[in-house]
N, C-alpha and C positions, 0 to 999 in steps of 0.2 A: 760298447758303442756300436758294434756290428749288429747286435740284435735290434737296437733302436733304428739303425739304418734300414734293416730288413722290414720292420713294421711300417716305417715311413714310406718305403718304396717296395711294396710286396711283389710287384711284377718282376723285380730283379732277384728275388730271394727264393724262388721255388714256390711250392704250394703252401697253403694255409696250415695244413696238418703238420708239416715240418717246422713251421714257425712256432706252433703251439708246443710241439715236443721240445724244441730248443728252449723256449721260455720256461717250461715246467721243470726242465732238468738243469738249467743254468744256475751257476753260483752267482747270485746277484747281490749288490749292495745298494741299499736305499739311497744313500747320499749321492752315489754315482748316477743312479736312475733319475734323481731329481735334477742334477746338473745337466745330464745329456738331454732329457726331455725339455728342459727350459730352453736349451740351445735351439731346438727345432721349432719352438713356438707353434706347436700343432696340437690343438685341444683334443681332436679325435684320437690322436696317438696317445696322449696322456690318459684319456678315458679308457682306451683299450688296455693299456699297461696297468692302470689301476684295477680294472676288473679282473684281469688275469693274475695280478699280484694277490688280490683278495681271494682268488680261487685256489691258487697253488702255493703261495708263500705268505699267508696272512700274518704270521707272527714276525718272521724275519724282515719283511718289507713294510711293517706297520707305518713307519714314518713317511714312506713314499705314498702309501695308500691315503694317509691323512692329507698330504700335499695334493695328490691327484684329485681327491674328492672336492677340495677347495677350487679346483680349476674347472670343474664340470659346468657346462653352460646348458641352456635350455634346448638346444638343437640335438636331435638324435643322430647318432653316427652308427654305421654298420660295424659289427665286430670284425667281419671279414670284408675289408674294403673292396675286394674284387668280386664280391658276391651280389646276389639279387636283393632287391628291396622287399624282403619278406621276413617272417619270423616274429617271435614275441618281443616286447619292449621291456628293457630293464630300466626302471625309473630311477634307481639309485645312481647308475652310471650314465644314464641317457644314451644307452646303446640299444640298437636293434639287433637281437641275436639271430642273425640270418643263418647261423650255425647253432643248433640247440646246445645248451650247457652240457647235457649228458654226452653229446657227441664230442664236445671240446675236451671233457675229462677223459673220454675213451681214447681220443687222439694222443693225449699225453701218456697214457698207459701202454699203448701199443709200441712194440719194438720197431726199430728201423728195418 
């Protein structure tokens, strides 16, 4: 639940890099993610989590990814909500990658 809180209100959670590290390293359960993200009713949050789940936990969180993909709407959201309106568009998740995917993967790999 804390991780969902942090992605919902990133200004209270530190920087984007630490959120990515936390997501990539967390022990997550698909059914809990579905329950928690439904409670927030925030499509941008669901899209971010779906994208990150497909990047870092594609097998383990498959049922969440399927759920999240069904929630995607036509509006593009920023992967880093606190960033600038720039970067490439990911049509699958309707996300604007204002942080490049390679950089996101590198963030997850770097040590604290």
